[in-house]
C-alpha positions in Angstrom: 70.6 120.7 20.6 71.5 119.8 24.2 72.8 122.6 26.4 76.2 122.6 28.0 76.4 120.8 31.3 78.6 122.6 33.8 80.6 120.3 36.1 81.2 122.9 38.7 79.1 125.9 39.9 80.7 128.5 37.7 79.3 131.5 35.9 79.2 131.9 32.1 81.9 134.2 30.7 79.4 136.3 28.7 77.6 139.2 30.4 73.9 138.8 30.9 71.0 137.4 33.1 70.8 133.6 33.2 68.5 131.1 34.9 70.4 128.3 36.5 69.3 124.7 37.3 71.5 123.1 39.9 70.9 119.3 40.2 70.9 118.0 43.7 70.2 114.4 42.8 69.6 112.1 39.8 71.8 111.6 36.7 73.0 115.2 36.7 73.8 115.4 40.4 76.2 118.3 41.4 76.0 119.7 37.9 74.2 122.8 36.6 72.7 124.3 33.4 72.6 128.0 32.5 70.0 129.2 30.0 68.3 132.4 28.7 65.7 131.0 26.3 63.1 128.3 26.2 64.4 124.8 27.1 62.8 121.3 27.1 63.8 118.7 29.7 63.2 115.0 29.2 64.7 111.6 28.3 64.6 112.2 24.5 67.7 112.9 22.5 66.3 116.1 21.0 65.7 117.7 24.4 67.8 120.7 25.5 68.5 119.0 28.9 68.6 115.2 28.6 67.8 113.2 31.8 68.8 109.6 31.6 66.0 108.6 34.0 63.3 105.9 33.5 60.8 108.1 35.4 61.1 110.9 32.9 59.1 111.1 29.7 60.8 111.7 26.4 59.6 115.4 26.5 58.8 115.9 30.2 58.7 119.7 30.8 59.5 123.1 29.4 60.9 126.2 31.0 60.3 129.6 29.3 62.0 132.8 30.7 59.9 135.9 30.4 60.9 139.5 29.8 60.3 140.4 33.5 62.9 138.0 35.0 60.2 135.4 35.5 60.3 131.7 34.6 57.2 129.9 33.3 56.9 126.2 33.7 54.7 123.7 31.8 54.3 119.9 32.1 54.4 118.4 28.6 51.8 115.7 29.3 54.4 113.6 31.2 53.4 110.3 32.7 54.8 110.8 36.2 54.2 114.6 36.5 56.3 117.3 38.1 56.6 118.6 41.6 57.2 122.3 42.3 58.1 122.8 45.9 56.4 119.5 46.7 53.1 120.4 44.9 52.2 118.6 41.7 51.5 121.1 39.0 50.8 121.3 35.3 51.7 124.9 34.6 52.9 127.8 36.8 55.6 130.3 37.6 59.0 129.4 39.1 60.6 131.8 41.5 64.2 132.2 42.9 65.3 129.3 45.1 62.3 127.1 44.2 62.9 123.3 43.7 61.6 121.3 40.8 61.4 117.5 41.0 61.4 115.5 37.7 61.7 111.8 38.3 64.7 111.2 40.5 66.2 114.6 39.8 65.8 117.6 42.1 66.7 121.0 40.6 67.3 124.2 42.6 66.4 127.3 40.5 68.4 130.5 40.7 68.5 133.8 38.7 72.2 134.7 38.0 73.4 138.1 37.0 76.8 138.1 35.2 78.6 141.5 34.9 82.0 142.5 33.5 82.9 145.1 36.1 84.4 142.7 38.7 88.0 143.7 38.0 87.1 147.4 38.2 85.3 147.0 41.4 88.2 145.0 42.9 90.7 147.6 41.9 88.6 150.3 43.5 88.3 148.3 46.7 92.1 147.8 46.8 92.7 151.5 46.3 90.4 152.4 49.1 92.1 149.9 51.4 95.5 151.4 50.7 94.2 155.0 51.4 92.5 153.9 54.6 95.7 152.2 55.7 97.7 155.4 55.4 95.1 157.3 57.3 95.0 154.7 60.0 98.8 154.9 60.6 98.6 158.5 61.9 95.7 157.6 64.1 97.6 154.7 65.6 100.5 156.9 66.6 98.2 159.3 68.4 96.4 156.4 70.2 99.8 155.0 71.4 100.8 158.4 72.9 97.5 158.8 74.6 97.6 155.3 76.0 101.1 155.8 77.5 99.9 159.0 79.2 96.8 157.3 80.6 98.9 154.4 81.9 101.1 156.8 83.9 98.2 158.6 85.4 96.5 155.3 86.3 99.7 154.0 87.9 100.0 157.0 90.2 96.5 156.7 91.6 96.3 152.9 91.7 97.2 152.4 95.4 94.7 155.0 96.6 91.9 153.7 94.5 92.5 150.1 95.4 92.3 150.7 99.1 89.0 152.5 98.7 87.5 150.2 96.2 88.4 147.0 98.1 86.2 147.9 101.1 83.3 149.1 98.9 83.5 146.0 96.7 83.2 143.7 99.7 80.0 145.5 100.9 78.6 145.5 97.4 79.3 141.8 96.9 77.4 141.0 100.1 74.4 143.3 99.5 74.0 143.0 95.7 75.2 139.5 94.9 71.7 138.1 94.6 70.5 140.9 92.4 73.4 141.3 90.1 73.9 137.7 89.1 70.5 137.2 87.4 70.9 140.5 85.6 74.3 139.5 84.2 73.0 136.1 83.1 70.1 137.8 81.4 72.3 140.3 79.7 74.7 137.6 78.6 71.8 135.5 77.2 70.4 138.4 75.3 73.8 139.1 73.8 74.1 135.5 72.7 70.6 135.5 71.3 71.3 138.4 68.9 71.9 137.2 65.4 72.4 139.0 62.1 69.5 139.0 59.5 71.7 136.9 57.2 72.2 134.2 59.8 68.5 134.1 60.6 67.7 133.8 56.9 70.2 130.9 56.4 68.8 129.1 59.4 65.2 129.6 58.2 66.1 128.1 54.7 68.0 125.2 56.3 65.0 124.5 58.6 62.6 124.5 55.6 64.7 122.0 53.7 65.2 119.8 56.7 61.4 119.7 57.4 60.8 118.8 53.8 63.3 116.0 54.0 61.9 114.8 57.3 58.4 114.7 55.8 59.6 112.6 52.9 61.4 110.3 55.3 58.4 109.7 57.4 56.2 109.0 54.3 58.7 106.4 53.2 60.0 108.5 50.2 63.6 107.8 51.1 65.1 108.7 47.7 63.5 112.2 47.8 64.4 112.6 51.4 68.0 112.0 50.6 67.8 114.7 47.9 66.3 117.3 50.3 68.9 116.5 53.0 71.7 116.9 50.5 70.2 120.2 49.5 70.2 121.4 53.1 73.8 120.2 53.5 74.8 122.5 50.6 73.8 125.4 53.0 75.4 124.0 56.1 77.5 120.8 55.5 78.1 120.5 59.3 74.5 120.5 60.5 74.4 117.5 62.8 70.6 116.8 62.6 70.6 116.9 58.8 73.6 114.5 58.6 71.9 112.2 61.1 68.7 111.9 59.1 70.6 111.6 55.8 72.2 108.5 57.2 68.9 107.3 58.5 67.3 107.8 55.0 70.2 106.0 53.3 69.9 103.1 55.8 66.1 102.9 55.4 66.5 102.8 51.6 69.0 100.0 51.9 66.6 98.1 54.2 63.8 98.6 51.6 65.9 97.1 48.9 66.8 94.1 51.1 63.1 93.7 51.9 62.3 93.5 48.2 65.1 90.9 47.7 63.6 88.7 50.5 60.0 89.0 49.1 61.2 88.3 45.6 63.1 85.2 46.6 60.1 83.9 48.5 57.8 84.5 45.6 60.2 82.9 43.2 60.5 79.7 45.3 56.7 79.6 45.5 56.5 80.0 41.6 54.8 83.3 42.0 56.9 84.8 39.2 54.8 87.9 38.6 55.2 89.1 42.2 58.9 88.2 42.1 59.3 90.3 38.9 57.6 93.3 40.6 60.0 93.1 43.6 63.1 92.7 41.5 62.0 95.6 39.2 61.5 97.8 42.3 65.2 97.2 43.1 66.2 98.0 39.5 64.3 101.2 39.6 65.8 102.2 43.0 69.3 101.6 41.7 68.9 102.6 38.1 71.4 105.4 38.4 74.0 103.0 39.8 74.2 100.1 37.3 77.5 98.9 38.8 76.0 98.4 42.2 76.1 94.7 43.3 72.5 94.7 44.2 71.4 96.1 40.8 73.4 93.4 39.1 72.0 90.7 41.4 68.4 91.8 40.7 69.0 91.8 36.9 70.5 88.3 37.2 67.4 87.0 39.0 65.2 88.6 36.4 67.1 86.6 33.7 66.5 83.4 35.7 62.8 84.1 35.7 62.9 84.8 31.9 64.4 81.3 31.5 61.6 79.7 33.6 59.0 81.5 31.5 60.6 80.7 28.2 61.3 84.4 27.5 64.4 85.9 25.8 67.1 87.5 27.8 66.3 91.0 29.0 62.7 90.7 27.6 61.3 91.8 30.9 61.4 95.6 31.0 61.4 97.5 34.3 61.6 100.9 32.8 58.5 101.1 30.5 56.7 104.4 30.6 
């Protein structure tokens, strides 16, 4: 029986420990699955997670949670295999924040703890806030009184101090200007460089995902590059470099599709129908998840024309055979 597919990133209502698969691309893009027991992923109707993807086998992979909050992963003799963090594996252990690639789908893996004490914790926080607010009121009054007193004292001695300090400041500016400026700039820079551990960790994860996407882009795996860049943008949607290369990957994928159209048309006119079929099928596989795309429909139309030339029945040519 297929598991429930969550449209948004929500937590289950029942208390417990869940594994979550968040789809960053493919037919389940932006959806997630929660599970606590063994699940099977694949294209077959009897799978727990059904992936409507021509690159998936009927029973592609299984995930089995263990008693120690670990997740075991096995390839069920699939044709196209599975990538765990870019490495093709048959069996292994999945960890928090790992990525699994099955066909055109990229899953991010997380371990989620659902508790029922959220309301109690929130009430405790609100109570502490109210108590701290009452205490801070008395402190504020005392600070105001002291501030007024200090202002009066400072006002009385301002004239005398200004006359003394003006002459000394002028001399200091002449003698120490060359020494103090670099020190200030260094201090300012060191202050700007300091970052919280959380910020460093986020930047590190963003950099890892960006580098993965960049590697896929340079190798010509534009579809997977788009998935990695979308994954990175979930961490920082405004990252300019990631957005830039996401657009470049999308543009490169569009150009690859157009290149296949050009090659297919040339082969068709030269009566090289077999080569034309391969090019048109490449386009169909690229756009399989977008059957209403004009380019997908155009490729299917050309395949039907080739079928007529070869005396085949309509839709006899299959681009999605395992």
